[in-house]
N, C-alpha and C positions, 0 to 999 in steps of 0.2 A: 679494409675497414671491418671491425668485428661486428657480427650480427647482434641486433638488439636483444637484450635479455628481457623476456616478456613475463609479466604476472597476469594471470586470468582471475577475475573476481566474478563469481556467479551469484545468482539470486536465490539459490537453495541447494540443499544436499542432493536432491534427486538429480538435478541437472549436472551437479559437480561429478557424480558418478558416471553419468553419460559422457561428459566432456573428457573425463579421464580415460575412457576407452577410446575416444577419437584422437586424443593428444596425450599418449601414455607418458611422455617425458616432460610434459608441461608443468609449470608451477601454478597450482590452482587453489584458491581459497574460496570459502563460502561466506557470503554476507547473511548470517543466520539471525535476522531481526524481524520484528513486526512493528516498525516505527509509525505505522498508520494508527496504532492504538496506544493509548496511555501517554504519560509524560515523557518529554525528551527536551534536553537543553541544547543550546547552540554549539557548544564545544564537544563534538562527537568523540566518544570514547575517552573523554577526560574522566578523572576520578569521580567528580560529581555526577556526570552523565551515567557512568556505570552503576553507581550506588542507587541512583534514581530508577534505572531500568531493572536492576535486580529486585528492588523493593516492589516494583509494579508486577514483575513476572512471577513473584512469589505467590500471587493469587492462583497460579496454575500448578503450584506444588513445588517441592524441593528439587525435583528433577529438572524443572525448567530453569531454575536459578543455577543449578550445577552445569547444565548445558551452556548457559550464557557465559559462565566463567571460561569454558573451553573456547567459545567463540572469541572472547576478548583476548585470551591467551595466544591464539594463533597470530594476532596482529602485533601484540606486544613483543613476541619472540622473533618477529620477522626482521631480517636485515634489509632495510629498504635500499641500501646502497647497491644491492645486487641487481636492481631493476632500473631500466630506463624507458620502458613503456608498459602500459596497463590496458588490458582489454576488459571492459565491463559488459557482462551478459545479463540483461534484464528484459522484462516483458512490458506489454502495453498498458497494464492496469495500474490503479491507484496504489495498491499494496506495493508493487514493485517500484513505482516512480518515487514514492517517498523514501523508500530504502535506497534507491539509486542516488537521489539528491544528497542524502547523508553520506553514502559511501564515497562518492566522487569528491564531495567537499572535504572529507577527511583525508583521502589519499592525495589530493592535490596539495595539501599542506605538508604531507610527508615526502612527496616527490614533486617539488615545484618546477623542476625542469624536464619532467618526463613527458612523453607523448601519450595522450589518452585517446582510446578508441571505444566506441559504443556499438554493441550488437543488441538491437531491441526488436524482438519478435512481435508480430501482430498480424497485419494483413499479408496475404500471399497472392501475387498476381494470378488471376484466373480462377481463384477460389473464393468462396463466400466465408464470412466469419472471421474471427480473430483466433490466433494460435499462440499457445505458450511454447517455450523452448523445448520442453520435454515431449511435446506433441509432434514435433517436426521429424521427418525421416532424416537419416544421416546426410543424404545429398542436399537437403534443404538447409541443414545446419551449416554445411560447408558454404552454401550459397550466401547465407546470412553473414558468415565470417568474412567471406571475400568482399561483401558489400558494406563492411563496417565503416562507421563514420568517424573521421578524425575530429575530435572536439577542439574548438577554438577557444581562445582566451575569453571571448564574449560568452560562449556557452558555459564555461566554468564560472564566470561571474554571475550569470543568470541562475545557475544551480545553487550557488552560494547564497544569492539573494532569496531564492525560494526557501532555502533551509532557514535563513535568518527570520523570515516572516512566519514560517510554519512553527518555529520555536518561540514565537512572540505571542502576545495576547490579542493581536490585531490581524485576524485572518482576512479582513476586508481588503487588505493590500495585495492579496495574491493575484487579483485580476490585473494589476498594474505591471506584472512581469511579462515581458514579451520574449517568447522563445522562438528560435529559428525553426520553422515548421518542417523544413527539410531534414533537420537533425533530430528534432523531437516532435514527430507528427501526432503523438498521443497526449502530450502534456496538457493541452487546453481541455480535452475531454476529462482527464484525471482531476484537474482543478475544479471543473464543473461538478464531477461526482463527489469531490470532497465537500464543496459548499452545500450539497444536498444532504450531508450528514448532520447539518444543524436543523433544529426543529422549525416547522412552519407555524405561523401565528394561529391559524384557525384551529388546528388539531392538537398542536403541541408535540406532534410526532415528526420525525424526519422521513425522508423518502424511503429509506430502507425499512423502517418500521411500518410505514404505510403499505409498502410492497408486500410485507408479510401478511397484513390484514386483508389486502386485496386478493392475495393468492388463496387464503383460507375462504374468502367470500365467494370466489369464482370457481374453485376446484374442490374436489373431494379427497381429503387426505386422511388415511387411517391413523397416522401417527406423525409426530414431529420429525422423525427420520425421513419419512416420505416427503414431507414439506421441505426439509432442508435439501434433499436431493433435487427437488424442483428449483429451489432458489439458486443452488450452485450452478445449474445449467443456464440460468436466465439472469445473471447478475450484471451483464454489461462490463463496465470499466472498473469494477471494484476489485476483483481478484481475490476475494476472501476465501478462507478455508472453511471447513465444516464447523470447527469450534467457534469461529466468529459468528457464523449464521445461527448456531444454536444459542449463543448469547443473546442475539437480537430477538429470536423467537421466544426465549424465556423472558426477555424484558417486556414484551407485550402480552404476556400470559394473562394479565387481568382482563383482557378483552376477547378471549375466546374460551370455549369449552373443549375438553379433550375427548378423544375416542368415540367417534371420529371428530376431527377438528371442525368447529363451527363458531362463527362470531356470536357472542352474547349481545344483549341489547346495548350495553355500554360500548362494545366494539363497533356495532353498527352506527351508533350515534357519533363516535369519534371519526369513523371513516367517512361519514357524510358531512362532516364539519359542523355538526350540531352540538358537539361537546368538546371540551379541551382536556387533554391528558396531562397538562403541566403539573398539576398537584400530585399526580401519581408517579409520573415518569422522571421528574427532575432529579438528577444525581450529580456527583462531582466528576463526571467523565471529562478527561482532558484530551485534546488533540495537540500534541506538542506541549505548549504551555497555555493553550486557549481553552477555557471552559466551554463545553458544548452548549450550555444554556445562556451564554453571554450574548449570543447572536440569534437572529431569526433569518431563515432563508425565505426570500420572496420569489415564488415561482413565476410571477408575472414579469419581474425585472431580471430574474436570475442573479440577484445580488444578495449579499449579506447585509443585514441591518442591525445596528446595535439595539439590544433589547432594553 
C-alpha cells in the first residue's frame, strides 16, 4: 500500500518556517488570515468571500491586500488530488480557533474523502500556562504531532456549524454547539472569549475595552507601547497581535490622558458603571456577519442578549 500523501496547514508564517525545518520534504501551506476581525461570509475563499476580505484588509494598506492575493493563490493553484490526508496545526486561542474552523470547513469540501488530523497546542503536562506552537521546543513539537487527533465526521460537522453561525447575524446560537472536549479542549473558552467581545449594558464597552481601562487605572504606563506589551502578556484566550491591541487602545482613547497614561473623569465614570460609552463607541464593526452592537453580553448569565 502506498504511503498517504500529507498536506500540512499551519496557523501562521512563523510556524510554517519552523515546521519546514523539521519536515523539509513536507507540503506545507499557511492559513494567513485574521477571520476573528471584520466581515466574512459562509463560503470560504469563494469570489464574494475574497472580495469582502480584500476590501476589509485594505484598511491596513495596499501591502495587506497584496499579501492576501498571495494567500488565496496558494490554494487556487493547489492540485487537491495530490493529497489524501491533512494535518492542521493551530493553537488554543480565539484568533486561531476561528481561522481553524474556516480552514477545516473549506478543506473538507475540497477533500471530502481525506483523513483530517489536528495538532492544537495549549497546555503542557507538568507546566503552567498556555503555549503557542512557535514557543515549543522541537521535542515537544514532535510530541504534539505524535498525539495528533483524528477528526471524526461529527467533529467536521460541528466545525461547519460553528462557521455557519459565526458568519450569520445570530451569534447567540454559538452556545448550542457541543464540541468533543477531548478533541477540542479549548473551544468552549474561545466561544466565551468571543461573546465577551460584545458590549456590556452598563458601560457600553466590551471586556477587552474594559480591560484596557482597568490596566491604565491600576498600573503606571509611560506610553501605549508599554500598555500593549502588558496586554499581550495577559490576554488569556484571545491570541491577538500587537496591531489588534493598538486598535483597541486607540478605540478607548476618549477615556484616558496620554504621557503617562491615566484615566480622565469620563473614563473613571465608564469604568465604574456610572456612565455609558454607547454614544461615543458605537461603530459598524462586524464579527463575521454579526454587528458588534446588535448584542449585549450579560456577565451574570454569560449570555448574549439581543439589544
